[in-house]
C-alpha positions in Angstrom: -1.1 -13.5 -33.0 -2.9 -10.4 -31.7 -6.2 -8.9 -32.5 -7.0 -5.4 -33.8 -10.5 -4.1 -33.3 -12.3 -0.8 -34.1 -14.9 0.7 -31.8 -17.1 3.7 -31.5 -16.0 6.1 -28.8 -19.5 6.8 -27.5 -22.5 4.6 -27.2 -26.1 5.3 -26.4 -28.3 3.2 -24.0 -31.6 4.1 -22.5 -31.1 7.7 -23.5 -27.8 7.9 -21.8 -24.4 8.4 -23.5 -21.4 6.3 -22.3 -17.7 6.6 -22.9 -16.8 3.0 -24.0 -13.1 3.0 -22.9 -13.8 4.8 -19.6 -16.5 2.2 -18.8 -14.3 -0.8 -19.6 -11.1 0.6 -18.0 -12.8 1.6 -14.8 -14.3 -1.9 -14.4 -11.0 -3.5 -15.2 -9.2 -1.5 -12.6 -11.9 -2.3 -10.0 -12.4 -5.9 -10.7 -9.0 -7.0 -12.2 -10.4 -7.5 -15.7 -13.4 -6.7 -17.9 -15.3 -8.4 -20.7 -15.3 -6.7 -24.1 -18.1 -7.7 -26.4 -17.4 -7.8 -30.2 -20.7 -6.9 -31.8 -22.2 -8.9 -34.7 -21.7 -7.0 -37.9 -24.8 -5.5 -39.5 -26.5 -7.9 -41.9 -24.6 -10.9 -40.5 -25.7 -13.7 -38.2 -23.6 -16.0 -36.0 -19.9 -15.6 -35.4 -17.5 -14.3 -38.0 -14.7 -15.5 -35.8 -13.3 -18.7 -37.4 -12.6 -21.8 -35.2 -9.0 -21.8 -36.2 -8.5 -18.3 -35.0 -10.2 -19.1 -31.7 -8.0 -22.2 -31.3 -4.9 -20.2 -32.0 -5.7 -17.7 -29.4 -6.6 -20.3 -26.8 -3.4 -22.2 -27.5 -1.4 -19.0 -26.9 -3.2 -18.2 -23.7 -2.8 -21.8 -22.4 1.0 -21.5 -23.1 1.2 -18.1 -21.3 2.2 -16.4 -24.6 1.6 -12.6 -24.5 -1.6 -11.9 -26.4 -2.9 -8.4 -26.9 -5.9 -6.7 -28.4 -5.4 -3.2 -30.0 -8.5 -1.0 -29.8 -8.8 1.8 -32.3 -11.4 4.6 -32.3 -13.3 4.4 -35.5 -12.0 7.6 -36.9 -8.6 8.2 -38.6 -6.2 10.1 -36.3 -8.2 9.4 -33.1 -7.0 7.5 -30.0 -5.8 3.9 -29.7 -5.5 1.5 -26.8 -3.7 -1.7 -26.0 -5.0 -4.4 -23.5 -3.8 -7.8 -22.3 -6.1 -10.7 -23.4 -6.9 -13.1 -20.6 -9.7 -15.2 -22.3 -11.8 -15.4 -25.4 -15.2 -17.1 -25.6 -18.2 -17.2 -27.8 -20.8 -18.3 -25.3 -22.3 -15.7 -23.1 -22.7 -18.3 -20.3 -18.9 -18.5 -20.0 -18.4 -14.9 -18.9 -18.6 -13.3 -15.5 -21.5 -10.9 -15.9 -20.3 -8.8 -13.0 -17.3 -7.9 -15.2 -19.5 -6.6 -18.0 -20.2 -2.9 -18.2 -23.7 -2.1 -16.9 -24.8 -0.3 -20.0 -24.9 -3.3 -22.3 -25.5 -6.2 -19.9 -29.1 -6.3 -21.0 -28.5 -7.0 -24.7 -24.9 -8.5 -24.5 -26.0 -12.1 -25.2 -27.9 -11.2 -28.4 -25.7 -8.4 -29.9 -22.2 -9.9 -29.5 -20.5 -12.6 -31.5 -17.5 -12.8 -29.2 -16.4 -11.9 -25.7 -12.8 -11.0 -24.8 -11.6 -10.7 -21.2 -9.1 -7.8 -20.9 -6.9 -6.3 -18.3 -4.2 -3.5 -18.3 -6.1 -1.2 -20.7 -3.9 1.8 -21.6 -3.6 4.3 -24.3 -0.9 4.0 -27.0 0.3 6.1 -29.9 -2.1 5.3 -32.8 0.3 5.8 -35.7 3.3 4.2 -34.0 1.2 1.2 -33.0 -0.2 0.7 -36.6 3.3 1.0 -38.0 4.6 -1.7 -35.6 2.0 -4.3 -36.7 1.6 -6.4 -39.8 -1.1 -8.8 -41.1 -0.7 -12.2 -39.4 -1.3 -14.2 -42.6 0.0 -11.6 -45.1 3.0 -9.7 -43.7 3.8 -8.5 -47.2 0.6 -6.6 -47.3 2.0 -3.1 -47.3 -1.5 -1.7 -47.7 -2.6 -2.9 -44.3 -2.4 0.5 -42.6 -4.3 2.2 -45.4 -7.0 -0.4 -45.5 -7.4 -0.2 -41.8 -7.6 3.6 -41.8 -10.1 3.6 -44.6 -12.5 1.4 -42.6 -12.6 -1.6 -44.9 -12.6 -4.0 -42.0 -13.4 -3.8 -38.3 -11.2 -6.7 -37.3 -7.6 -7.7 -38.2 -5.3 -10.5 -37.0 -1.8 -9.2 -36.6 1.6 -9.8 -35.3 4.4 -7.5 -34.3 6.9 -6.6 -36.9 10.4 -7.9 -36.4 12.4 -5.9 -33.9 15.2 -5.3 -36.5 12.6 -3.7 -38.8 10.8 -1.5 -36.3 12.2 0.1 -33.2 10.0 2.8 -31.9 11.5 5.1 -29.4 10.1 4.2 -26.0 10.7 5.8 -22.6 10.9 3.0 -20.1 9.2 3.1 -16.7 11.5 4.2 -14.0 11.5 5.3 -10.4 12.6 8.8 -9.3 13.6 11.8 -11.3 13.7 11.9 -15.1 16.7 13.6 -16.7 16.0 17.1 -17.8 12.6 17.3 -16.1 12.2 20.3 -13.8 9.8 20.8 -10.9 7.0 23.1 -12.2 7.1 21.7 -15.8 3.5 21.9 -17.2 2.1 19.4 -19.8 -0.8 20.1 -22.0 -2.7 16.8 -21.2 -2.3 13.2 -20.0 -1.0 12.2 -23.4 2.0 14.6 -23.1 2.7 13.2 -19.6 2.6 9.7 -21.1 4.9 10.6 -24.0 7.4 12.3 -21.8 7.6 9.2 -19.5 6.4 11.3 -16.5 3.2 9.3 -15.9 2.7 6.4 -18.3 -1.0 5.9 -17.7 -3.5 8.0 -19.6 -6.4 7.4 -17.2 -5.3 5.7 -14.0 -4.1 8.0 -11.2 -1.5 5.4 -10.0 1.1 4.2 -12.5 3.1 1.1 -11.6 2.3 -2.4 -10.6 1.6 -4.3 -7.4 4.8 -6.4 -7.9 7.3 -3.5 -8.0 5.6 -0.4 -6.7 4.3 2.9 -8.1 6.3 5.2 -10.3 4.0 8.2 -10.2 0.6 9.5 -9.1 -1.7 12.2 -10.5 -3.9 14.3 -8.3 -6.9 15.3 -10.5 -9.8 15.6 -8.1 -11.2 12.2 -8.7 -11.6 11.2 -5.1 -13.5 13.2 -2.4 -11.2 12.1 0.4 -8.0 13.5 -1.0 -6.2 16.2 1.1 -3.4 18.3 -0.2 -1.3 21.0 1.5 1.3 21.1 -1.2 4.3 19.5 0.7 2.0 17.0 2.3 -0.6 14.8 0.6 -3.2 12.5 1.9 -3.9 10.5 -1.2 -6.9 8.2 -1.7 -6.3 4.8 -3.3 -8.1 3.6 -6.4 -11.3 1.6 -6.9 -14.8 1.3 -5.6 -16.4 4.0 -7.8 -19.2 3.9 -10.2 -19.2 5.3 -13.7 -20.0 8.7 -12.4 -17.1 8.8 -10.0 -19.1 8.2 -6.8 -17.7 5.9 -4.1 -20.1 3.0 -4.0 -18.1 0.1 -2.4 -15.0 -0.7 -0.5 -11.6 -0.4 -2.1 -9.5 -3.5 -2.4 -5.8 -4.0 -1.6 -4.7 -4.8 -5.1 -2.9 -3.3 -8.1 -2.2 0.5 -7.5 -3.1 0.3 -3.8 -0.7 -2.5 -3.2 1.9 -0.8 -5.4 1.9 2.3 -3.2 2.3 0.2 -0.1 5.5 -1.2 -1.6 6.8 2.3 -2.0 6.5 2.8 1.7 8.1 -0.6 2.5 11.0 -0.1 0.1 11.3 3.7 0.5 10.8 4.1 -3.2 10.3 7.6 -4.7 7.0 8.7 -6.3 6.7 11.3 -9.0 3.7 13.6 -8.1 1.7 15.4 -10.8 -1.1 17.8 -10.1 -3.9 18.4 -12.6 -5.8 21.6 -13.3 -8.8 20.1 -11.5 -7.3 20.4 -8.0 -6.9 23.6 -6.0 -3.1 23.4 -5.9 -2.8 22.5 -9.5 -1.9 24.7 -12.5 -4.2 27.0 -14.4 -4.3 24.5 -17.3 -2.9 21.0 -18.0 -0.8 18.9 -15.6 2.2 19.9 -13.7 5.1 17.9 -12.4 5.7 18.7 -8.7 8.7 16.6 -7.9 9.5 13.6 -5.8 7.5 12.5 -2.8 7.7 9.5 -0.4 4.9 7.3 1.1 5.4 7.7 4.8 2.3 5.8 5.9 -0.9 4.2 4.7 -4.1 2.9 6.2 -7.6 1.9 5.5 -10.6 3.7 7.0 -14.1 4.7 6.2 -14.3 7.6 3.7 -16.9 10.4 3.5 -19.3 8.1 1.6 -19.1 5.4 4.3 -17.0 2.9 2.4 -13.5 1.6 3.3 -10.8 3.4 1.3 -7.0 3.2 1.4 -5.2 6.4 2.3 -1.6 7.2 1.7 0.4 9.9 3.5 3.1 11.4 1.2 5.7 14.0 2.1 8.5 15.5 0.1 12.0 16.5 1.0 11.4 19.7 -0.9 10.8 22.6 1.4 7.4 24.5 1.3 9.3 27.6 0.3 11.1 25.9 -2.6 7.8 24.5 -3.9 6.2 27.9 -3.7 9.1 29.5 -5.7 9.1 26.8 -8.3 5.3 26.6 -8.8 4.0 30.1 -8.2 4.0 31.1 -11.9 1.7 28.2 -12.8 -1.0 28.6 -10.1 -4.5 29.7 -11.0 -5.1 33.5 -11.0 -7.1 33.5 -7.8 -5.0 30.9 -6.0 -4.0 31.4 -2.4 -1.2 29.4 -0.8 -2.3 27.2 2.0 -1.4 28.7 5.4 1.3 26.8 7.3 -1.0 26.5 10.3 0.1 25.0 13.5 -1.8 21.8 12.9 0.5 21.0 9.9 3.8 22.6 10.9 3.9 20.9 14.3 1.9 17.7 14.0 4.7 15.4 13.1 7.4 17.4 14.9 8.5 15.1 17.7 9.2 16.5 21.2 12.7 15.1 21.8 12.6 16.0 25.5 9.7 13.6 26.3 11.4 10.9 24.1 14.5 11.3 26.2 12.5 11.2 29.4 10.6 8.0 28.5 13.8 6.3 27.6 15.4 7.2 30.9 12.3 6.0 32.8 12.6 2.6 31.2 16.4 2.4 31.5 16.7 2.4 27.7 15.3 -1.1 27.7 12.6 -2.5 25.3 9.3 -2.8 27.1 8.4 -5.8 25.0 11.4 -8.1 25.0 13.3 -6.6 28.0 16.5 -6.4 26.0 19.1 -3.6 26.5 21.2 -2.9 23.5 24.5 -1.0 23.8 25.6 0.8 20.6 28.8 2.6 19.6 27.4 5.9 20.8 25.1 4.7 23.6 22.0 2.6 24.1 19.9 1.7 21.1 16.2 2.0 21.5 13.3 3.9 20.0 10.6 6.2 21.5 7.6 4.8 19.6 4.2 6.4 19.4 1.4 4.0 20.1 -1.2 6.0 18.1 1.0 7.4 15.3 1.5 11.0 14.5 0.6 12.5 11.1 -2.4 13.2 8.9 -3.9 9.7 9.0 -3.8 8.8 12.7 -3.5 12.2 14.4 -1.9 10.8 17.6 -0.6 13.3 20.1 3.0 13.7 20.9 2.7 13.1 24.7 4.5 10.7 27.0 1.3 8.7 27.6 1.4 7.8 23.9 5.0 6.5 23.9 6.6 3.1 24.4 10.3 2.3 24.5 11.1 -0.4 22.0 14.1 -2.0 20.4 14.4 -1.5 16.7 12.9 -4.9 15.8 9.8 -4.6 18.0 9.4 -1.0 16.9 9.2 -2.1 13.3 6.7 -5.0 14.2 4.6 -2.7 16.4 4.3 0.0 13.7 3.4 -2.7 11.0 0.8 -4.3 13.4 2.8 -7.5 13.8 1.4 -7.8 17.3 -0.8 -5.8 19.8 -1.1 -5.2 23.5 -4.4 -6.1 25.2 -6.3 -4.2 27.9 -4.3 -6.1 30.6 -1.0 -5.0 28.9 -0.4 -8.6 27.7 1.6 -8.9 24.4 -0.6 -10.8 21.9 0.1 -12.6 18.6 3.9 -12.0 18.7 5.3 -15.1 17.3 8.6 -14.9 19.1 10.1 -16.2 22.3 10.8 -13.5 24.9 13.6 -14.8 27.1 13.7 -11.7 29.3 9.9 -11.4 29.5 8.5 -14.9 30.0 5.2 -13.4 31.3 4.8 -11.7 27.9 3.4 -8.6 29.6 4.5 -5.1 28.8 7.2 -3.9 31.2 6.0 -0.7 32.8 7.6 1.8 35.1 5.1 3.3 37.5 6.3 6.7 36.7 5.6 6.1 33.0 1.8 6.3 32.7 0.5 4.8 29.5 -3.0 5.9 28.4 -5.1 2.8 27.6 -7.0 4.6 24.9 -3.9 4.8 22.7 -3.4 1.0 23.1 -7.0 0.5 22.2 -6.6 2.6 19.1 -3.6 0.5 18.0 -5.5 -2.7 18.9 -8.5 -1.8 16.8 -6.2 -1.0 13.8 -4.5 -4.3 14.3 -7.8 -6.2 13.9 -8.9 -4.0 11.0 -5.7 -4.9 9.1 -5.7 -8.6 10.0 -9.4 -9.0 9.0 -8.7 -7.2 5.7 -5.7 -9.5 5.0 -7.7 -12.6 5.6 -10.5 -11.6 3.2 
């Protein structure tokens, strides 16, 4: 059994107007869930929600049976939303008030007959959804849709029609390119993006899940810390904003933020869409700009002083290719970003110093002391201590390089250990047979600048502290 509810799109409180879905969806994304209050109908007192209904829902939830609520704007032909039900209670004392939108906290206890805890709020096609549902107790009621549209009731108990009777066309979520979709394709609005399967989230900037990764992201100017030079993006994670879009608290490593980190770990592609709101976006609507990859991510204080997650994305598409594919969609007064030296050379590695530092250390890992001979020569990596790129801005100099085997390169880059001010290797949970002193092996001709080790060390502690929260 599922629940269908009607709601008013806008509500007034203390002379302010609030978008009901926006308020609930934003809180659900930030807190993991949100409480939706079902108001007492005019002229009624107490709860119109029968005990048997409540018991049925609770039984479903206790058995981990999928239970949804379908939210319809109270006007025929307007928008509809679906959300996952986590809990249903009558008593105001049983809810977490911090997960209640601010605009009705004051009167929630007296004006609501029921509270429903929701997550994963997303827009759905109104007509398709109505046609896919039937009355729970009266599946033969062919007038269900009409009675609902005519406003004869604000609440229905429904179930999904049998699969053999109803099979709406659905574009499944997928990573990577979508067949027939060209770079530079423009969509009228977020709904068109959703229907085409390009970005199947009508409000969230990150589409995906923390279990499998992010399919797509939208750049729409919602975060002040975003940076975009067309073929490189410094994307801000989600969360921590108030209803006006101002950053008011730290972001958390959950949901979309965690999803994007999986894209980096698994090298999963991300579809990038730019909206009309951003400088590099189209004149109108939303434009598909191709496949990008998450190369790095980190947490740091943003412009408003709160910790945010930042993701560096790059694309295999050349800047010239993007220019040619997108130039007909740019705003009339748009000027292409200059390919300044800071961007064109920042991540270009100087192979001469990499070769030199490897030779100085005899192609041997400075952490474990192992020398690995490959088919085409020694196997080792010239690893930057303070990474290059938009996030860390480390310099490409020999004083910022270590020679590491592939295993310890991976661990060092992911902050699996750090090197203290005395060059001691700390928190590496491995036995080092060829380096029993567990101290970085250093050639006197290879000068390592301590400030770069300090940078890496500080980032190590930032990440481990975050992980333990």
